[in-house]
LUMNUGU-70111 format. One record per residue (C-alpha): y, z, x. Coordinates in steps of 0.1 Angstrom, whole numbers, padded with zeros to 4 digits, always signed. Layout:
N
YZX/...
% end
This chain:
351
+0787+1182+0716/+0774+1216+0708/+0737+1225+0710/+0710+1250+0716/+0698+1255+0748/+0660+1247+0746/+0637+1258+0775/+0623+1228+0796/+0612+1220+0829/+0647+1219+0849/+0651+1218+0886/+0665+1250+0891/+0655+1270+0862/+0633+1268+0832/+0659+1258+0809/+0660+1218+0796/+0695+1204+0805/+0718+1184+0776/+0711+1149+0771/+0742+1129+0772/+0753+1105+0744/+0760+1071+0742/+0782+1070+0708/+0814+1080+0696/+0796+1096+0668/+0795+1129+0681/+0819+1154+0660/+0844+1156+0681/+0837+1126+0699/+0832+1116+0735/+0845+1090+0719/+0827+1058+0729/+0816+1080+0757/+0789+1100+0745/+0774+1111+0712/+0781+1151+0722/+0808+1168+0712/+0836+1171+0739/+0809+1153+0761/+0791+1188+0765/+0763+1189+0743/+0743+1224+0747/+0713+1203+0730/+0691+1199+0764/+0712+1165+0771/+0723+1153+0805/+0758+1147+0818/+0753+1108+0819/+0776+1093+0793/+0780+1059+0783/+0815+1038+0780/+0812+1039+0742/+0826+1067+0717/+0799+1086+0697/+0801+1108+0666/+0803+1141+0683/+0809+1170+0668/+0842+1191+0662/+0850+1226+0672/+0853+1237+0636/+0835+1228+0605/+0847+1224+0573/+0833+1232+0539/+0808+1207+0524/+0825+1177+0511/+0819+1161+0477/+0799+1130+0478/+0810+1102+0458/+0801+1066+0452/+0832+1047+0466/+0852+1031+0474/+0836+1011+0502/+0850+0979+0519/+0823+0950+0515/+0800+0940+0546/+0808+0904+0544/+0782+0891+0570/+0752+0909+0591/+0739+0920+0556/+0703+0926+0563/+0688+0961+0578/+0691+0957+0615/+0717+0928+0618/+0750+0937+0633/+0774+0940+0603/+0809+0926+0596/+0828+0952+0573/+0858+0939+0556/+0890+0959+0557/+0894+0988+0534/+0915+0979+0502/+0940+1004+0491/+0938+1045+0493/+0903+1055+0507/+0887+1085+0489/+0893+1119+0501/+0857+1127+0495/+0826+1112+0514/+0821+1080+0498/+0782+1071+0503/+0765+1038+0492/+0725+1030+0501/+0727+0994+0508/+0693+0986+0517/+0669+1014+0504/+0640+1024+0529/+0605+1035+0521/+0601+1059+0552/+0606+1097+0554/+0638+1112+0543/+0660+1125+0569/+0665+1161+0567/+0694+1182+0581/+0689+1192+0618/+0665+1160+0623/+0668+1137+0651/+0676+1105+0640/+0673+1071+0656/+0699+1047+0641/+0720+1015+0651/+0754+1017+0636/+0792+1005+0636/+0825+1023+0629/+0856+1011+0622/+0890+1023+0610/+0894+1021+0569/+0931+1010+0573/+0926+0982+0602/+0888+0974+0601/+0892+0980+0638/+0860+0984+0651/+0856+1014+0674/+0823+1016+0685/+0790+0996+0675/+0753+1001+0690/+0741+0969+0681/+0761+0949+0710/+0743+0978+0734/+0708+0970+0721/+0700+1006+0718/+0699+1026+0689/+0716+1061+0690/+0691+1090+0688/+0710+1122+0677/+0703+1154+0662/+0719+1157+0627/+0732+1194+0633/+0765+1210+0629/+0778+1209+0661/+0759+1180+0674/+0776+1149+0653/+0807+1150+0631/+0799+1166+0598/+0805+1133+0578/+0773+1118+0594/+0755+1152+0584/+0767+1148+0549/+0758+1111+0543/+0727+1107+0559/+0708+1138+0549/+0683+1128+0522/+0684+1093+0532/+0652+1077+0539/+0643+1057+0573/+0644+1020+0568/+0676+1022+0548/+0710+1008+0556/+0737+1034+0545/+0773+1026+0542/+0799+1056+0542/+0837+1064+0547/+0846+1098+0564/+0881+1114+0561/+0897+1132+0592/+0884+1163+0576/+0848+1155+0583/+0857+1132+0611/+0878+1140+0642/+0903+1159+0624/+0939+1160+0630/+0936+1154+0668/+0916+1120+0662/+0902+1101+0691/+0928+1087+0714/+0903+1070+0737/+0886+1053+0703/+0921+1046+0689/+0912+1068+0659/+0945+1088+0647/+0945+1120+0628/+0949+1107+0596/+0924+1078+0603/+0896+1073+0575/+0867+1060+0592/+0840+1034+0581/+0804+1036+0591/+0774+1012+0586/+0741+1030+0599/+0704+1017+0602/+0683+1045+0600/+0653+1036+0621/+0636+1065+0626/+0639+1101+0623/+0623+1132+0642/+0613+1169+0635/+0593+1197+0650/+0563+1183+0632/+0564+1150+0653/+0541+1136+0676/+0533+1104+0697/+0516+1078+0674/+0498+1058+0703/+0465+1044+0707/+0437+1067+0723/+0431+1060+0760/+0399+1071+0772/+0396+1106+0791/+0369+1098+0815/+0378+1118+0846/+0359+1151+0844/+0382+1165+0874/+0411+1165+0849/+0421+1182+0821/+0417+1170+0786/+0442+1166+0761/+0436+1169+0725/+0446+1138+0702/+0456+1150+0673/+0488+1132+0654/+0497+1159+0629/+0527+1175+0646/+0504+1204+0656/+0503+1215+0697/+0475+1195+0709/+0446+1215+0729/+0444+1213+0768/+0412+1225+0785/+0417+1225+0820/+0386+1220+0843/+0372+1247+0866/+0376+1227+0897/+0401+1225+0924/+0436+1210+0912/+0445+1175+0921/+0468+1178+0954/+0488+1148+0941/+0508+1140+0909/+0484+1129+0879/+0505+1110+0850/+0479+1092+0825/+0483+1080+0791/+0464+1103+0764/+0478+1081+0736/+0492+1047+0747/+0526+1043+0724/+0538+1004+0724/+0576+1011+0727/+0602+1008+0754/+0593+1021+0788/+0613+1049+0802/+0636+1043+0830/+0641+1070+0861/+0678+1073+0846/+0668+1079+0812/+0671+1109+0789/+0641+1116+0765/+0634+1132+0733/+0599+1155+0736/+0575+1174+0725/+0556+1191+0751/+0531+1220+0761/+0526+1234+0795/+0501+1255+0810/+0491+1265+0843/+0459+1253+0860/+0443+1286+0875/+0434+1302+0838/+0450+1274+0816/+0478+1297+0802/+0502+1287+0784/+0537+1290+0797/+0562+1269+0776/+0561+1249+0744/+0582+1230+0718/+0555+1237+0692/+0558+1274+0697/+0595+1271+0693/+0593+1250+0666/+0621+1229+0684/+0623+1195+0696/+0638+1191+0734/+0657+1165+0752/+0668+1162+0787/+0675+1139+0815/+0649+1128+0839/+0676+1132+0868/+0678+1173+0857/+0641+1178+0857/+0615+1188+0883/+0602+1159+0904/+0569+1159+0888/+0584+1154+0852/+0609+1126+0866/+0581+1105+0886/+0552+1112+0857/+0572+1099+0832/+0592+1071+0844/+0576+1039+0835/+0557+1056+0807/+0561+1043+0771/+0580+1056+0740/+0555+1064+0717/+0531+1077+0739/+0511+1112+0748/+0511+1115+0790/+0488+1140+0806/+0509+1153+0837/+0496+1172+0863/+0523+1185+0888/+0516+1197+0921/+0536+1227+0936/+0556+1202+0959/+0569+1183+0926/+0568+1216+0909/+0584+1249+0913/+0566+1254+0948/+0574+1289+0960/+0604+1292+0938/+0595+1296+0903/+0617+1307+0876/+0621+1341+0871/+0607+1359+0842/+0581+1330+0838/+0543+1334+0839/+0547+1307+0868/+0533+1321+0902/+0543+1307+0935/+0526+1274+0945/+0513+1271+0909/+0499+1235+0896/+0513+1228+0864/+0497+1207+0833/+0517+1190+0808/+0510+1171+0774/+0544+1155+0766/+0548+1134+0737/+0577+1110+0741/+0594+1106+0708/+0625+1085+0719/+0646+1075+0748/+0685+1084+0746/
% end
């Protein structure tokens, strides 16, 4: 799936890789393979794809559809939010428009276009009720951006404006799905209308922040990081002492989400400053844009520092030169050779 190329602490240059998707939803789905369009999402995703299709975005974008109420097939089992649904076969001809129904109305924040969402979903073909993908069996919600080129257009139009905590059922004709080419890997033909049930669990945007519990910052030899949770960039106060020789990775706010694994991709807010002088050299807050990347594609200090940390946390990461850029800093950056780097990282989601 296509996405913008955010900055980030990648190994070889200061630009974050794209994150691999775990679903067929991507516009021109990586089918049950990834959530990015055609397996190459330029939105800072890694190249590790799963074995399931995802709603990735297709190459071209059609005019906005008309949103209608139906028809939509019945959900015959698993009717509660969070339960894996069973959906009946479509009856008669599906709508040529995008049919949308809020099955369970949530009370959380409304999803805006270009937000990232965390959602469980099931997708099947209208005419056969063949399920081609679902996240419930994987027990891992899909985290993806509702942006043009990142996911099939039907998702963008059906879910924008819906609130977190909602279950939404909708049908997507080929025009706003996988187009005339379909998705052979998932068994989707070019004339298939698709039916989705989506449980919106969370949503993230440039104002999102960690939500964890404050952890004392008692070591005077380490930087102090702000604990604000209003989406603004936290302060980072670097002490006028020698930088540590070893990696430091400590909670500032400790979340209660799943632990990040060494092979995972993450969605984050972060700010980076130099130990010497405290000058900021990179920040998602300044760009007003979240970033995502695989821990396999970043400098060792990031990978080691975030592995084992919980989703929902803010982490102080101090990276010595041998785990950062060493004597080969990114060209055009303010990072000099053998610089110690200081980061505040909000882990918003695991992808």
